[in-house]
C-alpha positions in Angstrom: 104.5 6.5 16.6 105.3 5.0 13.2 103.7 1.8 14.4 100.6 3.6 15.3 100.3 5.3 11.9 101.0 1.9 10.2 98.1 0.4 12.1 95.8 3.3 11.4 96.6 2.9 7.7 95.7 -0.8 8.0 92.4 0.2 9.7 91.8 2.7 6.8 92.4 -0.2 4.4 89.8 -2.3 6.2 87.3 0.5 6.1 87.9 0.9 2.4 87.2 -3.0 2.1 83.9 -2.4 4.1 82.9 0.4 1.9 83.6 -1.8 -1.2 81.5 -4.6 0.3 78.5 -2.4 1.1 78.9 -0.8 -2.4 78.6 -4.3 -4.0 75.6 -5.0 -1.7 73.9 -1.8 -2.9 74.6 -2.8 -6.5 73.1 -6.3 -5.9 70.0 -4.7 -4.4 69.8 -2.4 -7.4 70.0 -5.5 -9.6 67.2 -7.1 -7.6 65.1 -3.8 -8.0 65.7 -4.0 -11.8 64.7 -7.5 -12.0 61.6 -6.7 -10.0 60.7 -3.9 -12.3 61.1 -6.1 -15.4 59.1 -8.8 -13.8 56.5 -6.1 -12.9 56.2 -5.0 -16.4 55.8 -8.6 -17.6 53.2 -9.4 -15.1 51.2 -6.3 -15.9 51.2 -7.3 -19.6 50.3 -10.8 -18.8 47.5 -9.6 -16.5 46.1 -7.3 -19.2 46.2 -10.1 -21.7 44.4 -12.4 -19.2 41.7 -9.9 -18.6 41.2 -9.5 -22.3 40.9 -13.3 -22.7 38.5 -13.4 -19.7 36.3 -10.8 -21.3 36.3 -12.7 -24.6 35.5 -16.0 -23.0 32.6 -14.5 -21.1 31.2 -13.0 -24.4 31.5 -16.4 -26.0 29.9 -18.1 -23.0 26.9 -15.8 -23.1 26.5 -16.5 -26.8 26.6 -20.2 -26.1 24.1 -19.8 -23.2 21.7 -18.2 -25.6 22.2 -20.9 -28.1 21.8 -23.5 -25.4 18.6 -21.9 -24.3 17.1 -21.9 -27.8 18.3 -25.5 -28.3 16.7 -26.6 -25.1 13.4 -25.0 -26.3 13.7 -26.7 -29.6 14.4 -30.0 -27.8 11.3 -29.5 -25.6 9.2 -28.9 -28.7 10.5 -32.0 -30.5 10.0 -34.1 -27.2 6.4 -32.8 -26.9 5.4 -33.4 -30.5 7.6 -36.4 -31.1 5.2 -38.0 -33.6 5.5 -35.0 -35.9 9.2 -35.4 -36.5 11.3 -38.1 -38.2 13.7 -40.1 -36.3 16.6 -38.4 -38.1 15.3 -34.9 -37.2 14.9 -36.0 -33.5 18.3 -37.3 -33.4 19.8 -34.2 -35.0 18.1 -32.0 -32.4 19.4 -34.2 -29.5 22.9 -34.2 -31.0 22.9 -30.4 -31.5 21.7 -29.7 -28.0 24.4 -32.1 -26.6 27.2 -30.4 -28.6 26.2 -27.0 -27.4 26.0 -28.1 -23.8 29.5 -29.7 -24.1 30.9 -26.5 -25.6 29.2 -24.4 -22.8 30.8 -26.7 -20.2 34.2 -26.4 -21.6 33.8 -22.6 -21.9 32.8 -22.3 -18.4 35.8 -24.3 -17.2 38.0 -22.2 -19.4 36.5 -19.0 -17.9 37.0 -20.4 -14.4 40.7 -21.2 -15.1 41.2 -17.8 -16.6 39.6 -16.0 -13.6 41.9 -18.0 -11.3 44.9 -17.1 -13.4 43.9 -13.4 -13.3 43.5 -13.5 -9.5 46.9 -15.2 -9.1 48.5 -12.5 -11.4 47.0 -9.7 -9.4 48.3 -11.2 -6.1 51.7 -11.7 -7.7 51.6 -8.2 -8.9 51.0 -6.9 -5.4 53.8 -9.0 -4.1 56.3 -7.8 -6.8 55.3 -4.2 -6.0 56.0 -4.9 -2.3 59.3 -6.4 -3.1 60.3 -3.5 -5.3 59.3 -1.1 -2.5 61.4 -3.0 0.1 64.3 -3.0 -2.3 64.1 0.7 -2.8 63.9 1.3 0.9 66.8 -1.0 1.6 68.8 0.7 -1.1 68.2 4.1 0.5 69.3 2.7 4.0 72.5 1.3 2.4 73.1 4.8 1.0 73.0 6.1 4.5 75.4 3.5 5.7 77.8 4.2 2.8 77.7 8.0 3.8 78.4 6.9 7.5 81.3 4.8 6.4 82.8 7.5 4.1 82.4 10.3 6.7 81.8 9.5 10.3 83.5 6.1 10.6 86.8 7.4 9.3 87.0 9.3 12.6 87.2 6.1 14.6 90.9 5.8 14.1 91.4 9.1 15.8 89.3 8.1 18.8 90.7 4.7 19.5 94.1 4.6 21.3 95.2 1.0 20.7 96.0 0.5 17.0 96.0 -3.3 17.3 92.5 -3.4 18.8 91.3 -1.0 16.0 92.7 -3.4 13.4 91.2 -6.6 15.1 88.0 -4.7 15.4 87.7 -3.9 11.8 88.7 -7.4 10.8 85.9 -8.8 13.1 83.4 -6.5 11.4 84.4 -7.8 8.0 84.3 -11.4 9.2 80.8 -10.8 10.6 79.6 -9.3 7.5 81.0 -12.1 5.3 79.5 -14.7 7.7 76.1 -12.9 7.5 76.3 -12.9 3.7 77.1 -16.6 3.7 74.2 -17.3 6.0 71.8 -15.4 3.9 73.1 -17.0 0.8 72.6 -20.4 2.3 69.0 -19.6 3.5 68.0 -18.2 0.2 69.5 -21.1 -1.8 68.1 -23.8 0.5 64.8 -22.1 1.0 63.1 -19.7 -1.6 65.5 -20.5 -4.4 64.8 -24.2 -4.2 61.0 -23.6 -3.9 60.9 -21.3 -6.9 62.9 -23.6 -9.0 60.4 -26.4 -8.2 57.5 -24.0 -8.9 59.0 -23.3 -12.3 59.3 -27.0 -13.0 55.8 -27.8 -11.8 54.2 -24.9 -13.6 55.7 -26.1 -16.9 53.9 -29.5 -16.5 50.5 -27.9 -16.0 49.8 -27.6 -19.7 50.8 -31.2 -20.3 48.6 -32.4 -17.3 45.7 -30.5 -18.7 46.0 -32.2 -22.1 46.7 -35.7 -20.7 44.7 -35.9 -17.5 42.0 -33.2 -17.9 41.3 -29.8 -16.3 40.5 -31.1 -12.8 44.0 -32.5 -12.3 45.5 -29.5 -13.9 43.6 -27.2 -11.5 44.8 -29.3 -8.5 48.4 -28.9 -9.8 47.9 -25.2 -10.0 46.6 -25.2 -6.4 49.8 -27.2 -5.3 52.0 -24.6 -7.2 50.2 -21.8 -5.4 51.0 -23.4 -2.0 54.7 -23.6 -3.0 54.7 -20.0 -4.1 53.1 -19.1 -0.7 55.7 -21.0 1.2 58.5 -19.3 -0.8 57.0 -16.0 0.0 56.8 -16.8 3.6 60.6 -17.8 3.7 61.6 -14.5 2.0 59.6 -12.5 4.4 61.3 -14.4 7.3 64.7 -13.6 5.9 63.8 -9.9 5.4 62.4 -9.9 8.9 65.8 -11.2 10.3 67.7 -8.4 8.4 65.5 -5.5 9.6 62.0 -6.1 11.0 59.7 -3.5 9.6 57.5 -3.9 12.6 60.2 -2.1 14.7 59.5 1.1 12.8 55.8 0.7 12.5 54.8 -0.9 15.8 57.7 -0.4 18.2 59.9 -2.6 20.4 57.5 -4.7 22.5 55.3 -5.9 19.6 58.4 -6.6 17.5 60.1 -8.6 20.3 56.9 -10.6 20.7 56.8 -11.4 17.0 60.5 -12.3 17.0 60.2 -14.6 19.9 57.3 -16.4 18.1 59.5 -16.9 15.0 62.3 -18.2 17.1 59.9 -20.9 18.6 58.6 -21.7 15.2 62.0 -22.2 13.5 63.9 -23.9 16.4 63.2 -26.6 18.8 63.3 -24.1 21.7 60.7 -22.8 24.1 61.0 -19.1 24.6 59.0 -17.2 27.4 58.7 -13.4 26.9 57.8 -11.0 29.7 57.3 -7.3 29.4 56.9 -5.1 32.4 56.6 -1.4 32.9 55.7 1.2 30.1 54.7 0.2 26.6 55.3 3.6 25.2 57.5 4.0 22.1 61.2 4.9 22.7 63.6 6.8 20.7 64.6 4.9 17.6 68.2 4.5 18.7 67.0 2.7 21.9 64.5 0.5 20.1 67.0 -0.8 17.5 69.8 -1.3 20.1 67.5 -3.2 22.6 66.2 -5.4 19.7 69.6 -6.2 18.5 70.8 -7.0 22.1 67.9 -9.4 22.8 68.4 -10.8 19.2 72.1 -11.5 19.8 71.5 -13.0 23.2 68.8 -15.3 22.1 70.8 -16.4 19.0 73.8 -17.2 21.2 71.6 -19.3 23.4 70.3 -21.2 20.4 73.4 -21.6 18.2 76.2 -21.9 20.8 74.6 -22.9 24.1 72.1 -25.3 22.3 69.4 -24.2 24.9 65.9 -25.9 24.9 64.4 -23.1 27.0 65.0 -19.3 27.1 63.5 -16.7 29.3 63.5 -13.1 28.0 62.3 -10.3 30.2 62.3 -6.6 29.5 61.3 -3.8 31.9 61.0 -0.3 30.7 60.8 2.5 33.4 61.0 6.3 33.1 64.7 6.4 33.7 66.1 2.9 32.6 65.6 -0.2 30.8 66.4 -3.7 32.1 66.9 -6.7 29.8 67.5 -10.2 31.2 68.0 -13.2 28.9 68.4 -16.5 30.7 68.8 -20.0 29.1 69.3 -23.6 30.2 72.0 -24.3 27.6 75.4 -25.9 28.1 77.0 -22.6 29.3 80.7 -21.7 29.3 83.5 -20.6 31.7 83.0 -16.8 31.8 86.4 -16.4 33.3 88.2 -17.8 30.2 88.4 -15.7 27.1 87.2 -17.7 24.1 87.8 -17.1 20.3 85.0 -16.2 18.0 83.2 -14.4 20.8 82.5 -11.4 18.6 78.8 -11.5 19.4 79.4 -10.9 23.1 82.0 -8.2 22.2 79.4 -6.6 20.0 76.8 -6.6 22.8 79.3 -5.0 25.3 80.3 -2.4 22.7 76.6 -1.5 22.0 75.8 -1.3 25.8 78.8 0.9 26.4 77.7 3.2 23.6 74.4 3.7 25.5 76.2 4.3 28.8 74.8 1.0 30.2 76.0 -1.9 32.1 76.1 -5.7 31.0 76.8 -8.7 33.1 77.1 -12.2 31.6 77.0 -15.0 34.2 77.5 -18.4 32.8 78.4 -21.8 34.2 79.3 -25.0 32.4 76.3 -27.4 32.2 73.9 -25.0 33.9 73.2 -22.1 31.5 73.8 -18.4 30.9 72.2 -15.3 32.1 72.7 -12.0 30.3 71.7 -8.9 32.5 71.7 -5.5 30.9 70.7 -2.1 32.3 70.6 1.0 30.2 69.7 4.6 31.4 67.3 6.2 29.0 65.9 9.7 28.5 62.2 9.4 27.6 62.1 13.0 26.3 64.7 12.4 23.5 
């Protein structure tokens, strides 16, 4: 009895650590939101200033066009009655017309660059607003998770019988959280962070390029920087999608799985075949999230651990049950032997059991693995 209480206290300690970890994550997201708000304010101010400059340059260009028109008329008159003017007067008219045309050309190029900058700032503003909205939404979800950890999850210790399993389960959750944080940190550092650092470096060179090589090369450098920003944004969106695909809430399970499979093929040297049978109607949110995570875990295991070159994903939705089959041609494993670090498989089994379903994992060394899942559903929930 005392041993059980001791283990329950250990689990409570683990839960407290989890709460602290999630709280720190919430603080980090809040910090990201604050940074986005500051960047939003700076971008709005810069956009307003750029619009003011665009308006001013347009007015100056209009004045130069009027002057250029008058100068061309004067030049036409001098050219027509050439013998009435001295050589000095003719030269002066030609020189004056040339200078106005040069100023007009420079002003037009300046206007074009400012318009491009304005358009880029408007696009950047929309992206920052989108990031801010996502950060706020993610913060709200983490608040829900914190409430769950503080209230409902503390009842787990009363429902589990084996205290050692409870302790191991809690430790595995923390390990999985930390591993996920390390993976995200590596992805952000190696992807968007590196790209944005390069963007900052390249953007600082644009002014120098404009002075030393001219506006055309500076404009080309701006285009290159724009491509790098677009790539960084694509990487950020991919990372956000792995965390929680927004399409799952907006479009439903099947479209989200199709997009997820396409992303897997794009980022891994793996061919993935996806087949959907039966109904394509929306399911209850708890089912859609669970089925997506099950397919995600099974495919990630096939890629990371089995090193599969081909994966078949099949899902069939009927009125009373859902069947999921994920088959790969990877190196497989001996399913009769219990392996360490198999928390992904344990998590899948736990999730299926929570849904009152059944899961069978059939794997053979050198042949591949098949995950077969059947879950009863209530379409009226």
